[in-house]
N, C-alpha and C positions, 0 to 999 in steps of 0.2 A: 304539956303541949308546948310546942314550937311556932311561934309568929314570925314569919318571913315578910318583912316590909321594905318595899322598894318604891324609893322616890325618883322621878325622871325628870329630866330637862327635855323639851320638845324642840323640834326643828322648827325655823321660823314659818314655813309654809302650814304646819297645824294650826287649823282654825278651830272654831270652837265646833262645828260638825263634826270634823274628823276625830277632834277629842272626844266626844260623845260616843262615836263608833268605836274608839279604843276602849272607853269605859265598858261599853255593853259587849265588846269582843273578850274583854278580860274577864267579867264575871261568866259568860257562857263556856268559854273554852276552858279555862282553868277550872271549873266546878267538874267538868267532865273527867278530871282524873282521879283515879280510885282512891289514892291517899291523901287527897285534898278534904279536910273536913269543913272548911269556912273559906270563903273568898269575898274580899272587899276591893272596890276600885271606885276612885273620884277624883274629884278636882280640888285644888287647894283654895281655901276661902278668900284667900289674899291673893288678888289679881296681880300684884306686884312681885310675887314670889318666882323666884329663878325655878322652881320645883313645882309645877302646876299640876302633876299627875302622880298619881300614888296608886299602890296595888298593896295587899296584904294577904297571905295565904295562911292558914292556920292546919298544920300537921301533927300528928301525934308524937313524934319523936326526931332526934338528929338523924336516925337512919332512914325514916321515911321522908324527911327533906331530900335527903340524897336520890331517893328514888323518883322523888317529884322532879327534881332537876333534870334527871335523866329520861324522864318520860316523854315518847315521842310527841305526845300532844303539847308538852310544854316546849320542846325543841322548836315545834312548827309554830307554835304562839309566838315565840321570840323573834323568828326569821319573819313572820308574816305581818306581826303588829308592832313590836319594839323596834326592832333594827331599821325599819324604813322611816320611823317617826321621831326618832329620841336621838340626842346627841350625848347625854351621860345620865348615869344611873347611881344611887347610892343605896345599897342593901345593908339591911341590919337583920339580926336573928335573935329573938328573945326567948327564954323559957318563962310559961307562965303558970 
């Protein structure tokens, strides 16, 4: 299994309500991608952190991770949810 973990910095105008919308959209939209086995999203418990939002996606293999990244649902999610509300990202991929 591969876990794709992404941490995000948010734009200053993203408030708690918008962050909650992003978390819910992440869980709903990414779970609809056929190669995704599990999706998690949430907020950092440390309110002073520069990285307040995370998502993690579990897929079967490196090959299915590539399919996930190119999936039209993922591309739309990035364009509609991530790009308008974040300034930076840090992505890490792990074998479990």
